[in-house]
C-alpha positions in Angstrom: 9.3 -31.0 -0.5 9.6 -30.8 -4.0 9.8 -27.2 -5.4 9.2 -25.0 -8.3 12.2 -22.7 -9.1 10.5 -19.2 -9.4 11.7 -15.8 -8.9 12.3 -14.9 -5.3 10.3 -11.9 -4.0 12.7 -8.9 -3.1 10.2 -6.2 -2.4 9.3 -5.5 1.1 5.8 -4.5 2.2 3.9 -4.1 5.4 0.1 -4.0 5.9 -1.1 -1.6 8.8 -3.3 -3.8 10.6 -5.0 -7.4 10.6 -8.0 -7.1 8.6 -10.0 -9.6 6.4 -12.3 -7.3 4.2 -12.2 -7.2 0.5 -13.9 -5.2 -2.3 -15.7 -8.5 -3.1 -17.3 -8.6 0.4 -18.3 -4.8 0.4 -19.8 -5.2 -3.5 -21.7 -8.3 -2.2 -23.2 -6.4 0.8 -23.9 -2.9 -1.0 -25.7 -4.6 -4.1 -29.6 -5.1 -3.6 -31.9 -7.6 -5.4 -35.1 -6.7 -7.1 -37.6 -7.7 -4.4 -40.9 -6.4 -2.8 -44.5 -6.9 -3.4 -45.6 -8.9 -6.4 -47.0 -5.7 -8.2 -43.7 -3.9 -7.6 -41.6 -6.8 -9.0 -43.9 -7.5 -11.7 -43.4 -3.9 -13.3 -39.5 -4.4 -12.9 -39.5 -2.2 -9.7 -40.2 0.7 -12.1 -42.5 2.5 -9.8 -40.4 5.4 -8.2 -42.6 8.2 -10.1 -46.0 6.2 -10.1 -46.1 5.5 -6.4 -49.0 4.0 -4.6 -47.0 0.7 -3.6 -45.6 -0.1 -0.3 -42.2 -0.9 -1.6 -41.6 2.4 -3.2 -41.0 3.8 0.2 -37.5 1.9 -0.3 -36.6 3.5 -3.7 -38.6 6.7 -3.8 -40.1 7.7 -0.5 -42.6 10.3 -2.0 -44.6 7.3 -3.6 -46.4 6.6 -0.3 -47.9 10.4 -0.7 -49.8 9.0 -3.6 -51.9 6.9 -1.2 -55.3 8.1 -0.3 -56.5 5.1 1.9 -54.8 2.6 4.3 -52.9 -0.5 3.1 -51.6 -3.6 4.6 -49.9 -6.5 2.7 -47.7 -9.4 3.2 -45.5 -11.2 0.3 -44.2 -14.8 0.1 -41.9 -16.3 -2.4 -40.3 -19.3 -3.8 -37.1 -19.4 -5.5 -35.2 -21.9 -7.6 -31.3 -21.2 -7.9 -28.9 -22.4 -10.5 -25.3 -22.2 -11.2 -23.3 -23.7 -14.1 -19.5 -23.3 -14.3 -17.2 -24.3 -17.3 -13.5 -24.5 -16.7 -11.7 -25.7 -19.8 -14.5 -27.8 -21.0 -15.3 -29.2 -17.6 -18.9 -28.1 -16.7 -20.7 -28.6 -13.4 -23.9 -27.4 -12.2 -25.8 -27.0 -8.8 -29.4 -26.2 -8.6 -31.2 -25.6 -4.9 -34.9 -24.5 -4.1 -36.2 -22.7 -1.2 -39.2 -20.6 0.2 -39.0 -17.0 1.0 -40.9 -14.7 3.5 -40.3 -11.5 1.1 -42.3 -8.4 2.4 -44.7 -7.1 5.0 -45.9 -3.5 5.2 -48.6 -1.1 5.9 -49.6 2.5 5.1 -51.6 4.8 7.4 -53.2 7.6 5.1 -54.2 10.7 6.8 -56.2 13.2 5.0 -55.7 16.8 6.0 -58.2 18.5 3.8 -59.5 19.4 0.2 -58.6 23.1 0.2 -55.3 23.4 2.1 -52.1 23.1 0.1 -51.3 20.1 2.2 -53.6 17.2 1.3 -52.5 14.1 2.8 -49.9 12.9 5.5 -49.2 9.3 5.1 -47.1 7.2 7.3 -45.8 3.6 6.4 -43.7 0.9 7.5 -42.2 -2.0 5.4 -39.8 -5.0 5.9 -38.3 -6.8 3.0 -35.5 -9.1 2.1 -33.6 -7.0 -0.2 -30.6 -9.4 -0.6 -30.1 -13.2 -0.7 -26.8 -14.5 -0.7 -27.7 -18.1 -1.5 -25.3 -19.3 -3.9 -23.4 -22.7 -4.6 -20.4 -22.8 -6.7 -18.2 -25.6 -8.1 -15.4 -26.0 -10.4 -12.5 -28.4 -11.1 -9.6 -28.9 -13.4 -6.1 -28.6 -14.1 -4.3 -25.4 -13.0 -1.4 -25.6 -15.4 1.5 -23.3 -14.2 -0.3 -22.0 -11.2 -0.7 -23.2 -7.5 -2.4 -21.6 -4.6 0.6 -22.5 -2.6 2.6 -20.2 -4.6 0.2 -17.4 -3.6 0.8 -18.7 0.2 4.7 -18.5 -0.5 4.6 -15.0 -1.5 2.4 -13.7 1.3 5.2 -15.1 3.6 8.0 -13.6 1.4 6.3 -10.2 0.8 5.2 -9.6 4.6 8.5 -8.3 5.6 10.2 -11.5 4.7 9.3 -13.9 7.7 12.5 -15.1 9.2 11.1 -16.5 12.6 7.8 -17.9 12.9 6.1 -17.5 16.5 4.7 -20.5 18.1 1.1 -19.0 17.3 1.2 -17.0 14.1 -2.5 -16.7 13.9 -2.2 -14.0 16.8 0.7 -12.1 15.0 -0.5 -8.9 13.5 2.2 -9.2 11.0 1.5 -12.6 9.5 -1.3 -13.5 7.2 -3.1 -16.9 7.9 -2.5 -18.3 4.3 1.2 -18.1 4.8 0.8 -19.6 8.5 -0.9 -22.3 7.4 1.1 -23.3 4.3 4.4 -23.0 6.4 2.9 -25.4 9.1 1.5 -27.8 6.5 4.4 -27.9 4.7 3.2 -26.4 1.7 5.8 -23.5 1.5 9.5 -23.5 2.6 12.5 -21.6 2.7 14.7 -24.5 1.9 16.4 -25.0 -1.6 18.5 -27.9 -2.9 21.9 -27.6 -4.4 20.5 -28.4 -7.9 17.6 -25.9 -7.6 20.0 -23.2 -6.3 22.5 -23.8 -9.2 19.8 -23.4 -11.6 18.6 -20.4 -9.8 22.1 -18.7 -10.0 22.3 -19.8 -13.6 19.6 -17.3 -14.3 20.5 -14.8 -11.7 24.2 -14.9 -10.9 24.2 -12.0 -8.4 21.6 -13.8 -6.2 23.1 -14.2 -2.7 20.4 -14.4 -0.3 21.1 -18.1 0.8 23.0 -19.8 3.5 24.0 -23.3 4.1 21.3 -25.2 6.2 23.6 -26.6 9.0 22.6 -29.3 11.8 25.3 -29.8 14.5 27.9 -28.0 12.3 27.2 -30.3 9.4 25.5 -29.2 6.1 22.4 -31.3 5.6 21.6 -33.1 2.6 18.3 -34.3 1.3 17.3 -37.9 0.1 19.1 -37.3 -3.3 22.4 -36.6 -1.3 22.3 -32.7 -2.5 23.3 -30.3 0.0 20.5 -27.8 1.4 20.3 -24.1 1.7 18.1 -21.7 3.3 16.7 -18.6 1.6 16.0 -16.4 4.6 12.5 -14.8 4.3 11.8 -16.0 1.0 9.7 -19.0 0.3 8.4 -21.2 -2.6 5.5 -23.4 -3.0 4.6 -26.7 -4.4 4.2 -28.3 -7.6 2.5 -26.8 -10.5 0.1 -28.8 -12.9 -2.2 -29.8 -9.9 -5.5 -31.1 -10.3 -7.8 -28.5 -8.5 -11.4 -28.7 -7.0 -13.4 -26.1 -5.4 -16.8 -26.0 -3.8 -18.6 -23.1 -1.9 -21.9 -22.6 -0.1 -23.2 -19.1 0.7 -26.0 -18.4 2.7 -27.9 -15.7 4.3 -29.4 -12.2 3.7 -29.9 -8.7 4.2 -33.5 -7.6 5.9 -34.6 -4.0 5.6 -36.9 -2.2 7.8 -38.0 1.0 6.4 -40.1 3.8 8.5 -41.6 6.4 6.1 -43.7 9.7 6.4 -44.9 11.4 3.0 -46.7 14.5 2.2 -49.1 15.4 -0.7 -49.3 19.1 -1.7 -52.2 19.9 -4.0 -52.0 16.7 -5.7 -49.1 17.8 -7.6 -46.2 17.7 -5.5 -45.3 14.7 -3.1 -42.5 14.6 -0.7 -41.2 11.7 1.5 -38.7 10.6 3.7 -37.5 7.1 4.7 -35.3 5.9 7.6 -34.0 2.7 6.9 -32.6 -0.1 9.4 -30.6 -3.2 8.1 -29.9 -6.4 9.5 -27.0 -8.4 7.8 -26.4 -12.2 8.2 -24.0 -13.7 5.6 -22.2 -17.2 6.1 -19.9 -18.9 3.6 -18.2 -22.3 3.6 -15.6 -23.2 0.8 -13.3 -26.1 0.6 -10.2 -25.6 -2.2 -8.2 -29.0 -3.1 -5.1 -29.4 -5.0 -3.9 -32.9 -5.9 -0.4 -33.5 -7.4 -0.6 -37.4 -7.8 1.6 -39.9 -5.8 -0.4 -39.6 -2.7 0.6 -35.7 -2.4 -2.0 -32.9 -2.1 -3.9 -30.7 0.3 -7.2 -29.4 1.0 -8.0 -25.9 2.7 -11.3 -25.4 4.4 -12.7 -22.0 5.4 -15.8 -21.0 7.4 -16.5 -17.2 7.4 -19.6 -15.2 8.8 -20.4 -11.4 8.6 -23.1 -10.2 10.9 -24.2 -6.8 11.7 -26.7 -3.9 11.5 -26.7 -0.5 9.5 -29.0 2.4 8.6 -29.7 5.0 5.9 -31.7 7.9 5.0 -33.7 8.3 1.8 -35.2 11.5 0.5 -37.6 11.8 -2.6 -40.0 13.9 -4.4 -42.6 13.2 -7.1 -43.9 16.1 -9.2 -46.6 16.5 -11.9 -45.4 19.5 -13.9 -49.0 20.3 -15.1 -52.1 20.1 -13.4 -54.1 16.8 -14.2 -50.9 16.0 -16.1 -50.6 12.2 -16.7 -46.7 12.6 -16.5 -45.1 12.2 -13.2 -41.2 12.9 -12.5 -39.6 11.5 -9.6 -36.3 12.1 -8.1 -34.6 10.5 -4.9 -31.3 10.4 -3.2 -30.4 7.4 -0.5 -27.5 8.3 1.9 -24.7 5.5 2.2 -25.8 2.8 4.4 -23.6 2.7 7.4 -22.9 -0.6 8.5 -21.2 -1.9 11.8 -20.0 -5.4 11.1 -18.4 -8.4 12.7 -16.4 -10.6 10.5 -15.6 -14.2 11.9 -13.6 -16.7 10.4 -11.8 -20.2 11.0 -9.8 -22.4 8.8 -8.6 -26.0 8.5 -5.7 -27.4 6.5 -5.0 -31.1 5.8 -1.8 -31.7 3.8 0.0 -34.8 2.5 3.3 -33.9 1.2 6.5 -35.4 0.6 9.4 -33.2 2.3 13.1 -33.0 1.1 13.9 -33.2 4.8 12.1 -34.5 7.7 12.2 -31.1 9.1 9.4 -31.8 11.6 11.5 -34.0 13.9 14.4 -31.4 13.9 16.9 -34.0 13.4 17.9 -33.4 9.9 17.5 -36.8 8.7 16.4 -37.3 5.1 13.0 -39.1 4.6 11.3 -40.3 1.7 7.9 -40.7 3.4 4.9 -38.7 2.8 3.8 -36.7 6.0 0.2 -35.9 7.0 -0.2 -32.5 8.7 -3.4 -31.0 10.2 -3.9 -27.3 11.1 -6.9 -25.9 12.7 -7.5 -22.6 13.8 -10.5 -23.1 15.4 -8.7 -25.4 18.1 -5.8 -23.6 18.2 -7.7 -20.3 19.0 -10.4 -22.0 21.0 -12.9 -20.4 18.5 -13.4 -18.1 15.8 -11.1 -15.1 15.0 -13.4 -11.9 15.1 -12.5 -8.7 13.4 -14.8 -5.6 13.8 -15.2 -3.2 11.0 -17.6 -0.6 9.5 -18.5 -0.2 5.9 -20.1 2.7 4.0 -21.9 1.6 0.8 -22.1 4.3 -2.2 -24.8 7.1 -2.3 -27.8 6.1 -4.4 -29.3 8.6 -7.0 -32.6 7.9 -8.7 -34.5 9.6 -11.5 -37.9 8.2 -12.5 -40.7 8.9 -14.9 -44.3 7.7 -14.7 -46.9 8.0 -17.3 -50.8 6.9 -17.4 -53.2 6.6 -20.3 -56.7 6.7 -18.9 -57.4 4.3 -16.1 -56.0 1.4 -17.8 -52.3 1.8 -18.7 -49.3 2.6 -16.5 -45.8 3.1 -17.7 -42.7 3.5 -15.6 -39.0 4.1 -16.2 -36.2 4.6 -13.9 -32.3 5.2 -13.9 -30.2 4.8 -11.0 -26.8 5.4 -10.3 -24.2 4.1 -7.5 -20.6 4.6 -7.5 -19.1 1.4 -6.1 -15.6 2.8 -6.1 -16.7 5.1 -3.2 -17.3 2.4 -0.8 -15.2 2.8 2.4 -14.1 0.5 5.2 -13.3 2.0 8.6 -12.4 0.5 11.9 -14.6 -0.2 15.0 -14.1 3.3 16.1 -15.1 4.9 12.7 -11.6 5.8 11.4 -10.4 4.9 7.9 -6.7 5.1 8.4 -6.7 1.5 9.8 -8.0 0.3 6.4 -5.6 2.5 4.2 -4.9 -0.9 2.2 -8.2 -2.1 1.7 -9.5 1.3 0.8 -6.9 1.6 -2.0 -8.3 -1.2 -3.9 -11.7 0.2 -4.4 -10.7 1.6 -7.4 -11.1 -1.9 -9.1 -14.9 -1.1 -8.4 -16.9 0.9 -11.0 -19.9 3.3 -11.3 -22.9 1.2 -11.7 -25.9 2.2 -13.9 -29.5 0.5 -13.4 -32.5 1.0 -15.9 -35.9 -0.3 -15.0 -38.8 -0.3 -17.3 -42.2 -1.6 -16.4 -46.0 -1.4 -17.5 -49.3 -2.4 -16.1 -52.4 -2.8 -18.3 -55.8 -3.3 -16.5 -58.2 -5.6 -18.7 -60.9 -4.5 -16.7 -60.9 -2.5 -13.3 -60.1 -5.6 -11.1 -57.8 -7.3 -13.1 -54.3 -6.2 -14.5 -51.4 -7.6 -16.4 -47.8 -6.6 -15.7 -44.3 -6.7 -17.3 -40.8 -5.4 -16.6 -37.2 -5.5 -17.3 -34.2 -4.5 -15.3 -30.4 -3.9 -16.6 -27.7 -3.5 -14.2 -24.0 -2.7 -15.3 -21.1 -4.8 -14.1 -19.9 -3.5 -10.7 -16.0 -4.8 -11.5 -13.6 -3.7 -13.8 -12.2 -6.3 -16.2 -8.7 -6.6 -14.4 -10.1 -6.5 -11.0 -8.9 -9.3 -8.6 -9.0 -10.3 -4.9 -6.1 -8.3 -3.1 -5.6 -9.5 0.2 -3.7 -7.6 2.8 -0.3 -9.5 3.4 -1.5 -9.9 7.2 -5.0 -10.8 6.5 -6.8 -13.5 8.5 -9.0 -14.6 5.4 -8.0 -17.7 3.9 -10.8 -18.2 1.2 -8.8 -16.6 -2.1 -11.7 -17.2 -4.4 -13.3 -14.3 -6.4 -15.6 -13.9 -9.1 -16.0 -10.9 -11.6 -19.6 -10.5 -12.3 -20.7 -9.1 -15.6 -24.0 -7.3 -16.3 -27.2 -8.6 -14.9 -30.9 -8.7 -16.2 -34.2 -9.3 -14.6 -37.1 -10.4 -16.6 -40.7 -10.1 -14.7 -44.2 -10.7 -15.4 -47.2 -10.4 -13.1 -50.9 -10.5 -12.9 -53.2 -8.9 -10.1 -56.7 -8.8 -9.0 -58.3 -5.6 -7.0 -61.5 -6.2 -5.0 -63.3 -3.5 -3.1 -60.9 -4.2 -0.1 -58.9 -7.3 -0.8 -56.4 -7.7 -3.3 -53.8 -10.4 -4.7 -50.8 -10.2 -6.9 -48.7 -12.7 -8.6 -45.3 -12.2 -10.0 -42.5 -14.2 -11.8 -38.8 -12.9 -12.0 -36.1 -14.4 -13.8 -32.7 -13.2 -13.0 -29.5 -14.1 -15.0 -25.8 -12.8 -15.4 -22.4 -14.3 -16.2 -19.2 -14.1 -13.9 -15.6 -15.1 -14.3 -14.6 -17.1 -11.4 -11.0 -17.7 -10.2 -9.9 -19.9 -7.2 -7.0 -17.3 -6.4 -5.1 -14.4 -7.6 -1.7 -15.1 -8.9 -0.4 -12.4 -6.3 1.2 -10.2 -8.9 -1.9 -8.5 -10.1 -2.6 -11.1 -13.1 -5.2 -13.7 -12.9 -5.1 -17.1 -14.2 -5.0 -17.2 -17.9 -8.1 -19.4 -17.9 -11.2 -18.2 -16.1 -14.0 -20.5 -15.0 -17.1 -19.2 -16.6 -20.1 -19.0 -14.7 -23.9 -18.5 -15.5 -25.9 -17.8 -12.4 -29.8 -17.8 -12.6 -32.6 -17.2 -10.2 -36.5 -18.0 -11.1 -38.7 -16.6 -8.5 -42.2 -16.6 -7.9 -44.0 -14.0 -5.7 -47.3 -13.8 -4.0 -48.9 -10.8 -2.4 -52.0 -10.7 -0.3 -53.3 -7.3 1.1 -56.2 -5.2 2.0 -56.9 -1.5 1.3 -59.5 0.3 3.5 
């Protein structure tokens, strides 16, 4: 194998357990989309203080207390997803469309009395798809001085300096899968030639961690008749300057099931409680390829899934500060979502590389042929590797204002805050100690502010026009990167630091004596900086892939009030 001469890693560190989760998995799970009924979406979701919509039980549970009649509704959607990437002028795009079932819910309103302080007790249930993971991503171009194989080599070097590889490293709690695949695919090596060693010693005369590579009492030579040495526990990767290609497909979503009770006191104070249940289904396939020319290169394919369930509790209130006041003030708080999840993964490596030695045959005979190597964890382990874990998302704090002008105009505004750095991983028994390493990386996440604005104007009592806007600040700090534990079973090294997100919404609605229909359009856009891997030393590639993600969604809600 031809090698880059790079500084050998001397630091020793050990991860505490074989885990796979990163802050990018956690942020993806914890973040929700703007979704629900078409009326709610058409007003930008800014209905926490206005209430009177089924979806509000998931933002401010007190909003159901506004109801004075029963309500049942279903919502359907059609979405168009777009991703455009630009790596050093090489532009690629991916566009997909799909239909969605977005929302179904009902409210039962029970009148207690006209003169008692407690006027109404209302019960509600709502299902909605709060997160869509649907996304395709592509990039390609020359990596310059970087290679994913350097990441593999550093993982092997830093993981205690692996000197003896077991027959099945994928079941060894001290070995990362990336380094194992790199070693078995001959993409990393602890061999160094006399010429490369001379260059290394010239820059570091005190370097002494090398021993002659002996076979049958004779020091082995490579095809260039250079003596070969081993660097025990220290590894190097392949060439730099590779042409890289990356493609990924993400699918699945999070379904939220809300059970609500809300109270109306004197038509001025409203309280609500919602218990939420969540079902999560996420899958990702990615393939990463490096081509060195001359027939040499490799591709690494990864399949991963996250499945599981969670729950949370939401409390909310709405207050009219003055009797008959058109102003309403709302506040709600959501506990973290307590998820219990399974991470399943397998990976396949196909490499075609020229080695300094025909080491695979263990004869020490030089060879100048390119060897082909396959490594498939699914075959080796007879299925997926499964890692169970728990995830606690951030607390959510929401302050909202609502104002009505006569019977024609309603205005809503909301501010919501989540501190994503408070996300916490735990093991299946509920202890965080096993995830000390992963939890130490959450400081690369930030507190996120979301602003929602919305308006509804009734042209006539039966017909309304709506508009809304959302802004969500970035979840990731500028220097965030995907920091895999040295013994991680995760082999997809890519990550994207998303920037601020905007939602623009429009809507129309019809209200009859019982039947109603609402239509909304939502346009979502945000930029991101994408990297196929981190350089392992806490810095990212000099050139990021600039990505623009968009989603256009049309929502239709049909309902009855009775």
